[in-house]
KOLTOR-544729 format. One record per residue: x negated, y negated, z negated of N, C-alpha, C in turn; residue in three letters; residue number from 1. Coordinates in steps of 0.001 Angstrom, whole numbers, plus 500000, padded with zeros to 6 digits. Atoms other than C-alpha are relative to their C-alpha. Example, Ala and Ser with C-alpha at 12.3 -4.5 7.8 and 13.67 -1.06 7.14 Angstrom:
! KOLTOR-544729
R     n.u     n.v     n.w    ca.u    ca.v    ca.w     c.u     c.v     c.w    r    k
R  499110  501190  500000  487700  504500  492200  499100  498800  500000  ala    1
R  500820  501190  500060  486330  501060  492860  500770  498910  499270  ser    2
This chain:
! KOLTOR-544729
R     n.u     n.v     n.w    ca.u    ca.v    ca.w     c.u     c.v     c.w    r    k
R  500930  500866  498941  240446  195673  672956  498700  500662  499644  met    1
R  501187  499618  500423  237254  197073  673661  498916  499060  499381  pro    2
R  500696  500729  500692  234523  195830  671519  498648  499739  500934  ser    3
R  501135  500289  499203  231635  193765  673142  498741  499453  499160  glu    4
R  501284  500371  501007  228065  193368  671826  499300  498629  500267  asp    5
R  500353  501278  500068  227174  189816  671446  498430  500066  499884  ile    6
R  501416  499872  500252  223225  189786  672046  499843  498501  499805  thr    7
R  500567  501536  500455  221621  186739  670392  499105  499054  500921  pro    8
R  500840  500711  498903  220105  184119  672472  498651  499898  499599  pro    9
R  501382  499971  500316  216776  184124  673079  499441  498784  499589  ala   10
R  500592  501290  500733  214510  181897  671128  499443  499162  500870  pro   11
R  500602  501135  499302  213559  178629  672433  498651  499541  499644  ile   12
R  501251  500523  500154  210160  177940  673069  499515  498566  499519  glu   13
R  500359  501666  500719  208607  174804  670976  499117  499526  501384  glu   14
R  500573  501134  498792  207886  171967  673829  498799  499329  499401  thr   15
R  501320  500564  500503  204778  170215  673501  500459  498544  499225  pro   16
R  499250  501410  500658  207057  166931  672521  500548  500524  498652  glu   17
R  499499  499346  501513  208492  169152  669623  498877  500177  498932  gln   18
R  501058  499835  500660  205052  170128  668417  499415  498638  499526  ala   19
R  500658  501479  500287  203789  166364  668501  500949  499320  498884  arg   20
R  499169  500388  501201  207095  165459  666458  499790  500694  498776  met   21
R  500354  499280  501050  205987  167955  663942  498994  499226  499530  ser   22
R  501319  500730  500468  202615  166353  663652  500282  498672  499506  leu   23
R  499623  501306  500592  204171  163132  663424  500980  499880  498658  leu   24
R  499270  499934  501279  206576  164042  660628  498859  500134  498801  glu   25
R  500946  500230  500996  203298  165130  658774  499249  498789  499683  his   26
R  500482  501476  499949  201609  161793  659351  500940  498978  499145  leu   27
R  498907  500804  500755  204853  160068  658332  499986  500382  498521  gln   28
R  499916  499487  501257  204681  162278  655065  498835  499213  498983  glu   29
R  501364  500029  500588  201211  161402  654383  499867  498353  499979  leu   30
R  499849  501462  500381  201889  157510  654973  500779  499841  499025  arg   31
R  499200  500230  501081  204662  157799  652582  499390  500341  498686  thr   32
R  500774  499672  501272  202459  159382  649763  498889  499106  500050  arg   33
R  501325  500881  500436  199516  156938  650333  500542  498923  499681  leu   34
R  499167  501070  500114  202134  154017  650342  500298  500064  498204  ile   35
R  499377  499511  501390  203676  155507  646856  498714  500038  498960  arg   36
R  501007  500141  500646  200085  155899  645668  499282  498859  499981  ala   37
R  500475  501310  500062  198815  152538  646424  500971  499050  499155  phe   38
R  499353  500776  501060  201749  151083  644595  500157  500069  498550  ile   39
R  500477  499504  501334  200959  153147  641625  498763  499499  499603  ala   40
R  501348  500806  500003  197517  151661  641826  500116  498414  499651  ile   41
R  499571  501480  500113  198925  148156  642179  501022  499756  498552  gly   42
R  499324  500169  501235  201285  148748  639036  498678  500021  498919  leu   43
R  500979  499818  500821  198201  149878  637206  499147  498897  499966  gly   44
R  500950  501134  499944  196081  147167  638299  500560  498710  499265  phe   45
R  499429  501071  500687  198596  144620  636874  500069  499991  498764  ile   46
R  500125  499634  501118  198626  146434  633761  498578  499477  499388  leu   47
R  501374  500106  500427  194879  146446  633290  499301  498349  500234  ala   48
R  500604  501738  499898  194549  142631  634563  500643  499215  498597  tyr   49
R  499459  501134  501355  196673  141537  631465  499009  500247  498992  ala   50
R  501116  499928  501079  193811  143052  629091  498586  500063  500871  val   51
R  501129  500060  499382  190931  142291  631557  498920  499556  499111  arg   52
R  501115  500224  500764  188802  140738  628998  499656  500934  498758  asn   53
R  500699  498670  500376  188736  143639  626462  499630  501209  500818  pro   54
R  500333  498990  499018  188321  145880  629421  498514  500027  500412  leu   55
R  501393  500824  499763  185214  143698  630366  498931  500490  498941  phe   56
R  500728  499619  501349  183816  143941  626798  499496  501618  499729  arg   57
R  500153  498321  500387  184372  147896  626693  499154  500331  501003  leu   58
R  500800  499745  498953  182676  148008  630038  498263  499997  499772  leu   59
R  501232  500506  500177  179651  146238  629268  499421  500485  498403  thr   60
R  500329  499806  501097  179506  147666  625657  498704  500995  499922  trp   61
R  501240  499017  499833  177096  150589  626426  498430  499453  500034  pro   62
R  501170  500443  499649  174238  148494  627810  499762  498787  498767  ile   63
R  500680  500917  501016  174473  145936  624982  499661  500843  498763  arg   64
R  500288  499209  500988  174569  148677  622541  498609  500476  499815  glu   65
R  501276  499499  499796  171227  150438  623612  499021  499034  500221  val   66
R  501169  501242  500103  169525  146838  623961  500083  499127  498754  ser   67
R  500211  500867  501419  170524  145574  620617  500547  498846  500374  gly   68
R  499687  501568  499907  172203  142620  622088  499164  499165  500830  gly   69
R  500989  500983  499720  169332  141396  623681  500095  499949  501630  lys   70
R  499677  500174  498513  170469  141953  627452  500906  498838  500242  val   71
R  499417  501405  499592  171494  138645  629191  500635  500476  501241  leu   72
R  499200  499630  498899  174389  139317  631535  500462  498548  500673  leu   73
R  499959  501291  499453  174638  136355  634036  500781  500064  501237  ile   74
R  499476  500344  499036  176457  135082  636793  499556  499014  500775  gly   75
R  500799  500893  499159  175190  133435  639835  500815  499492  501195  thr   76
R  498926  500585  498798  178295  132713  642072  500988  499190  499372  gly   77
R  499122  500804  500244  180706  130345  641817  501476  500835  499146  val   78
R  498611  499577  500389  183845  132691  641684  499594  501563  499565  gly   79
R  500431  498753  500358  181802  135839  640271  500642  500514  498772  glu   80
R  499354  499964  501367  183326  135633  636797  501610  500696  500781  ala   81
R  498636  499417  499887  187135  136018  638632  499653  501084  500978  phe   82
R  499795  498690  499337  186242  138763  641143  499509  501068  499234  tyr   83
R  500373  499143  501149  184586  140531  638061  501172  500614  499448  thr   84
R  498776  499573  500400  187736  140558  636599  500852  500735  500874  glu   85
R  499350  499219  499086  189697  141696  639605  499626  501454  500267  ile   86
R  500832  498754  499830  187001  144658  640140  500323  500905  498578  lys   87
R  499562  499115  501285  187546  145726  636326  501335  500327  499851  val   88
R  498550  499620  500231  191225  145663  636467  500326  500743  501164  ala   89
R  499488  499116  498959  191193  147569  639815  499524  501389  499413  leu   90
R  500777  498562  500585  188850  150557  638416  500894  500342  498647  ile   91
R  499484  499450  501213  190883  150745  635112  501465  500402  500467  ala   92
R  498429  499640  499014  194387  150539  637539  499689  501539  500255  gly   93
R  500066  498702  499233  192928  153703  639277  500408  500881  498823  leu   94
R  499898  499110  501227  192627  155363  635874  501442  499894  499302  phe   95
R  498621  500077  500639  195956  154051  634762  500723  501056  500801  ile   96
R  499078  499077  499005  197798  155449  637818  499506  501372  500607  ala   97
R  500297  498631  499390  196016  158714  638520  500925  501025  499613  ser   98
R  498985  498826  500077  198836  160820  637208  500957  500001  501195  pro   99
R  499123  500054  498769  200952  159205  639827  499244  500320  501550  ala  100
R  500818  499585  498830  198177  159635  642426  500066  501412  500187  val  101
R  500106  499073  500058  197591  163049  641563  501175  500972  500380  phe  102
R  498704  499607  499620  201308  163781  641989  500313  499920  501136  tyr  103
R  499749  500135  498826  201527  162597  645138  499044  500640  501042  glu  104
R  501148  499071  499137  198437  164561  646464  500999  501110  499899  ile  105
R  499476  498628  500393  200489  167615  644989  501261  500338  500895  trp  106
R  498632  500131  499516  203866  166577  646495  499585  500043  501834  lys  107
R  500441  499840  498719  201864  166329  650080  499573  501187  500401  phe  108
R  500494  498802  499652  200317  169643  649996  501151  501065  499725  val  109
R  499203  498722  500382  203324  171488  648555  500763  500652  501062  ala  110
R  499201  499524  499077  205397  172121  651533  499472  501141  500750  pro  111
R  500808  498241  499703  202627  174764  652497  499619  500765  499181  gly  112
R  500031  499117  501381  202798  176623  649314  501096  500848  500083  leu  113
R  498939  498947  500163  204860  179524  648298  500667  499456  498814  tyr  114
R  499010  500231  501105  207767  179033  645942  499456  499811  498645  glu  115
R  500523  499916  501272  205921  180254  642989  499070  499065  499932  thr  116
R  501140  501043  500079  202852  178041  643717  500545  498710  499569  glu  117
R  499699  501313  500171  204977  174920  643826  500224  499751  498233  arg  118
R  499690  500086  501401  205952  175421  640089  498623  499436  499040  arg  119
R  501179  500285  500908  202422  174494  639182  499607  498253  500108  met  120
R  500216  501411  499774  202905  170774  639919  499697  499594  498883  ala  121
R  500074  500862  501280  203208  169592  636315  498837  500449  499280  lys  122
R  501239  499753  500648  200089  171685  635045  498922  499538  500780  pro  123
R  500933  500401  499283  198132  170392  637929  499736  498527  499699  phe  124
R  499946  501603  500125  199082  166601  637488  499190  500062  498488  val  125
R  500636  500354  501269  198345  167053  633792  498462  500098  499817  phe  126
R  501492  499162  500326  194852  169125  633715  499113  498934  501067  phe  127
R  500529  500876  499226  193767  166776  636758  499787  498710  499399  ala  128
R  500135  501139  500436  194416  163679  635205  499041  499920  498484  thr  129
R  500569  499540  501486  193190  165016  631712  498240  499938  500580  met  130
R  501463  499839  499716  189778  165854  633492  499459  498686  500800  phe  131
R  500247  501321  499613  189801  162660  635441  499375  499015  499198  phe  132
R  500212  500815  500985  189902  160425  632469  498883  500529  499191  val  133
R  500982  499404  501018  187407  163132  630503  498637  499508  500726  leu  134
R  500802  500100  499221  185167  162605  633237  499354  498512  499894  gly  135
R  500480  501224  500542  185066  158724  632922  499545  499871  498810  gly  136
R  500591  500008  501413  184709  158993  629304  498639  500368  499670  tyr  137
R  501427  499494  500104  181831  160988  629637  498592  499388  500535  phe  138
R  500920  500766  499380  180286  158973  631794  499820  498488  499255  cys  139
R  500458  501047  500898  180693  155865  629476  499579  500052  498767  trp  140
R  500335  499582  501418  180108  157468  626101  498476  500590  500042  ala  141
R  501100  499202  500039  177137  159454  627222  499045  499509  501115  val  142
R  501076  500097  499024  175437  159020  630698  499536  498404  499835  val  143
R  500304  501520  500227  175804  155190  630190  498958  499673  499195  phe  144
R  501092  500156  500809  173611  155204  627194  498944  500872  500270  arg  145
R  501230  499369  499669  171111  157735  628281  499306  499040  501230  val  146
R  500712  500777  499108  170692  155927  631587  499439  498633  499833  gly  147
R  500563  501125  500428  170505  152407  630297  499015  499866  499122  tyr  148
R  501105  500361  500889  168139  152969  627626  498744  500624  500956  ala  149
R  501299  499955  499472  165746  154416  630139  499479  499009  500921  phe  150
R  500247  500862  499346  166223  151727  632464  499623  498592  499273  phe  151
R  500195  501292  500525  166013  149051  630015  498238  500205  499483  leu  152
R  501211  499767  500554  162820  150819  628523  498734  499722  501022  ala  153
R  500769  500661  498627  161155  149930  631958  499755  498679  499929  gln  154
R  500109  501554  500150  161540  146385  631256  499019  499854  498953  tyr  155
R  500833  500184  501441  159930  146694  627784  498502  500512  500545  ala  156
R  501191  499639  499738  156986  148623  629233  499232  498822  500940  tyr  157
R  500738  500952  499028  156229  145738  631777  500160  498632  499169  ile  158
R  499951  501175  501004  157071  143002  629038  500879  499222  500787  gly  159
R  498947  500974  499359  160065  141508  630908  500988  500219  499382  val  160
R  498446  500091  500459  163425  140316  629388  500894  500424  501132  thr  161
R  499169  499813  498610  165942  141871  631639  501203  499143  499967  pro  162
R  499227  500749  499872  168572  139448  632890  501074  500481  501295  thr  163
R  499298  499212  499022  171325  141195  635049  501117  499390  500413  ile  164
R  499220  500770  499534  173679  139838  637195  501491  500975  499855  arg  165
R  498913  499427  500213  177390  140834  636355  500356  501075  501175  ile  166
R  499680  499225  498832  178131  141920  639926  499129  501212  500286  ser  167
R  500964  498834  499768  175049  144226  640188  500470  501087  498824  glu  168
R  499885  499008  501284  175835  145942  636581  501492  500688  500384  tyr  169
R  498684  499484  499904  179779  146195  637583  499824  501152  501442  leu  170
R  500013  498797  498749  178728  148278  641177  499315  500843  499408  ala  171
R  500392  498789  500297  176456  150312  639353  500745  500700  499093  phe  172
R  499056  499262  500897  178810  151240  636614  501005  500512  500494  ser  173
R  498590  499278  499441  181962  151762  638725  499458  501016  501079  ser  174
R  500221  498683  499168  180187  154285  641014  499850  501092  499130  lys  175
R  500057  498880  500742  179257  156054  638223  501006  500731  499279  leu  176
R  498949  499539  500555  182360  156248  636739  501047  500655  500708  leu  177
R  499166  499584  499207  184208  156973  639515  499420  501511  500540  leu  178
R  500607  498606  499658  181770  159880  640556  500005  500956  498929  ala  179
R  499826  499035  501164  181849  161504  637263  501597  500269  499866  phe  180
R  498611  499645  499686  185552  161311  637376  500641  500876  500965  ala  181
R  499703  499188  498784  185892  163005  640559  499403  501040  499838  leu  182
R  500531  498810  500233  183396  165537  639874  500610  500817  499040  thr  183
R  499293  499493  501254  185022  166418  636508  501120  501061  500570  phe  184
R  499101  499249  499571  187780  167733  638698  499783  501492  500478  glu  185
R  500646  498613  499334  185494  170780  639947  501128  501221  499270  met  186
R  499295  499181  500065  187333  173166  637486  501420  500139  499926  pro  187
R  498538  499850  499516  190647  172194  638260  500482  500914  500873  ile  188
R  499468  499733  498788  190565  172766  641691  499617  501618  500240  phe  189
R  500283  498485  500026  188468  176037  641092  501501  500815  499242  ala  190
R  498743  499442  500469  191424  177162  639015  501098  500275  500971  phe  191
R  498991  499885  498862  194147  176426  641532  499664  500438  501153  phe  192
R  500314  499075  498737  192331  177555  644589  499593  501565  499653  phe  193
R  500125  498556  500338  191827  180823  642686  501252  500891  499922  thr  194
R  498961  499661  499899  195343  181269  641939  500875  499877  501193  lys  195
R  499613  499771  498683  196166  180487  645444  499394  500741  501074  leu  196
R  500587  498981  499234  193885  183198  646722  499222  499537  500880  gly  197
R  500884  500672  499103  191565  180768  648546  498555  500164  499610  met  198
R  501297  499833  500401  188416  181561  646604  499933  500725  498953  ile  199
R  500218  499188  501142  187205  183932  643988  498444  499823  499068  asp  200
R  501473  500060  500389  184287  184156  641854  498914  500584  500389  tyr  201
R  500901  499292  499202  182275  186609  643596  499670  498739  501285  lys  202
R  500417  500932  498884  182132  184046  646670  499360  498881  499416  met  203
R  500396  500939  500834  181416  181409  644199  498615  500348  499750  met  204
R  501585  499544  500426  178259  183316  642878  499214  500400  501266  leu  205
R  500865  499541  498851  177160  184454  646330  499413  498722  500609  ser  206
R  500310  501081  499503  177109  180845  647272  499192  499106  499264  tyr  207
R  500575  500929  501110  175292  179390  644125  498884  499004  500720  trp  208
R  501115  500822  499618  172255  178216  646042  500510  498955  500630  arg  209
R  499339  501344  499164  174159  176175  648686  500643  499313  499153  tyr  210
R  499067  501256  500990  176406  174826  645934  498876  499157  499344  ala  211
R  501065  501014  500925  173133  173304  644047  499241  499322  501420  ile  212
R  500361  500989  499173  172107  171917  647264  500853  499115  500435  val  213
R  498860  500790  499855  175372  170510  648029  500167  499117  498864  ala  214
R  499980  501075  501499  175334  169039  644248  499295  498933  500316  ile  215
R  500977  501497  499851  172428  166895  644916  499914  499478  500913  phe  216
R  499705  500996  498582  173464  165861  648299  501003  499077  499439  val  217
R  499317  500720  500488  176572  164685  646912  499750  498825  498744  val  218
R  500542  501053  500955  174932  163077  643808  499371  499045  500609  ser  219
R  500700  501016  499317  172634  161275  646013  501016  498907  500670  ala  220
R  499075  500711  499410  175523  159830  647900  500835  499310  498989  ala  221
R  498857  500551  500828  177891  159221  645042  499201  498964  498992  leu  222
R  500721  500869  500680  175124  157320  642937  499341  498894  500422  thr  223
R  500569  500972  499461  173401  154248  643183  498432  500682  500742  pro  224
R  501090  499292  499748  169970  154824  645019  498592  499893  499080  pro  225
R  501351  499750  500688  167449  155901  642582  500345  501840  499415  asp  226
R  500371  498712  500247  166401  159207  641067  500792  500583  498611  met  227
R  499429  499635  501241  167618  159105  637591  501545  500082  499887  ile  228
R  498421  500058  499968  171293  158226  638392  500429  501311  500883  ser  229
R  499636  498823  499447  171185  161128  640813  499802  501291  499047  met  230
R  499976  498774  500733  169946  163669  638221  501086  500006  498887  phe  231
R  499045  500332  501019  172288  162049  635532  501453  500736  500594  leu  232
R  498560  499325  499585  175393  163485  638049  499495  501021  500301  leu  233
R  500445  498607  499434  173596  166290  639261  499768  501301  498862  ala  234
R  499985  499129  501465  172810  168001  635734  501355  500742  499975  ile  235
R  498805  499666  500519  176316  167938  634646  500833  501052  501188  pro  236
R  499348  499195  498744  177735  169075  638211  499529  501453  500178  leu  237
R  500392  498464  499958  175753  172175  637986  500467  500705  498668  val  238
R  499145  499150  500935  177153  172925  634623  501472  500352  500158  leu  239
R  498333  499904  499661  180524  172204  635727  500318  501170  501074  leu  240
R  499886  498880  499035  179888  174712  638849  499989  501193  499231  tyr  241
R  499919  498908  500735  179069  177358  636316  501179  500278  499230  ala  242
R  498810  499751  500821  182062  176666  634269  501360  500288  500834  ile  243
R  498821  499518  498873  184457  176783  637563  499512  501370  500341  ser  244
R  500200  498782  499674  182833  180018  638233  500648  501110  498845  val  245
R  499466  499320  501163  183804  181286  634740  501683  499767  500177  gly  246
R  498729  500281  500025  187200  179700  635228  500666  501134  501198  val  247
R  499528  499031  499002  187680  181740  638605  499840  501236  499578  ala  248
R  500449  498434  500340  186360  184988  636942  501331  500157  499028  trp  249
R  498731  499426  500967  189169  184601  634134  501450  499857  500452  met  250
R  498737  499900  499451  191908  183727  636225  500227  500567  501048  phe  251
R  500016  499328  498718  191191  185904  639144  501240  500750  500085  arg  252
R  499216  499327  499625  193885  187435  641073  500100  501382  499814  leu  253
R  499880  498434  499836  195091  191054  640378  500590  500298  501229  lys  254
R  499439  499482  498753  196101  193024  643289  501535  499836  500104  pro  255
R  498615  500108  499815  199740  192904  642370  500301  498408  499924  ala  256
R  499801  501310  500274  199419  189061  642008  499938  499355  501091  glu  257
R  500569  500729  498594  198034  188166  645580  501227  499598  500579  lys  258
R  498747  500501  499496  200888  186011  647290  500051  500974  501341  pro  259
R  499632  499403  498818  202531  187761  649915  501006  498994  500500  ala  260
R  499311  500910  499097  204270  186029  652821  501460  500525  499869  ala  261
R  498565  499713  500543  208164  185763  651958  500556  499695  501412  thr  262
R  499046  500179  498807  210100  186111  655409  501267  500058  499631  thr  263
R  498812  499890  499961  213689  185688  655780  500463  500365  501094  thr  264
R  499349  499363  498855  215502  188117  657973  501148  498886  500752  lys  265
R  498899  500888  499096  217717  186011  660692  501395  500625  499572  pro  266
R  498757  499352  500243  221411  186824  660124  500353  500793  501374  glu  267
R  499769  499369  498700  222592  189379  662743  501538  499711  500190  gln  268
R  498767  500577  499390  225571  188349  664662  501105  501018  499717  pro  269
R  498762  499083  500222  228973  190257  663864  500303  500514  501444  glu  270
R  499662  499460  498632  229835  192585  667043  501769  499960  499554  thr  271
R  498577  499999  500185  233598  191971  667785  500382  501217  500669  val  272
């Protein structure tokens, strides 16, 4: 029998409906990851609520320490103590659930990465969690002591005994805690973005002026409306940016390491 060449069918162009379905699939994936992250935070909240009283004493320890126990924390609302416990447990629950949250973030972006890059999931989750907690600890152990010592000294200068509402103290402290926890992620993202070939140390050095301006803008947005809190966050951020430049230089991609797109050739149909 004479052999007949079977030509492959022409590729079918993607219709707008199919494109919308692809976008819907991404949105569904995002919804799934968000739901799982919120479930993890909820479980962390339950665990933290069980030990809410020690957590509250731990959160208020810096201001009591720098004041020598002279600061009086008060509540002026009927349900203020209850809502304070809820907020303290929620903040602690976020730190407890941070490994799961970072894992869900990674799983959402992983489909767009190369196979070799997807293997960075465990290091990303580990180091992102470590620096997140480290940022919160640095704020609690160092920044709170410096900041509260300064603010309480202003009361002493004008001869007024400070009496602080619990809700105001918690709002101030939680903003700083979360701000430092998030900004301490800068070296981690610098490392992974460098390994992915998205940034390099030369680019970071060339944009250092814009980075400093952005740091002060972000610090003003993340902290309570006062200059001291802004500088308490901005100065460590500038140092973190310098560390991130060093990280990007240390782990810069060599020419042979730059990711190349891997394409799979379609199977050729057999000729009969």
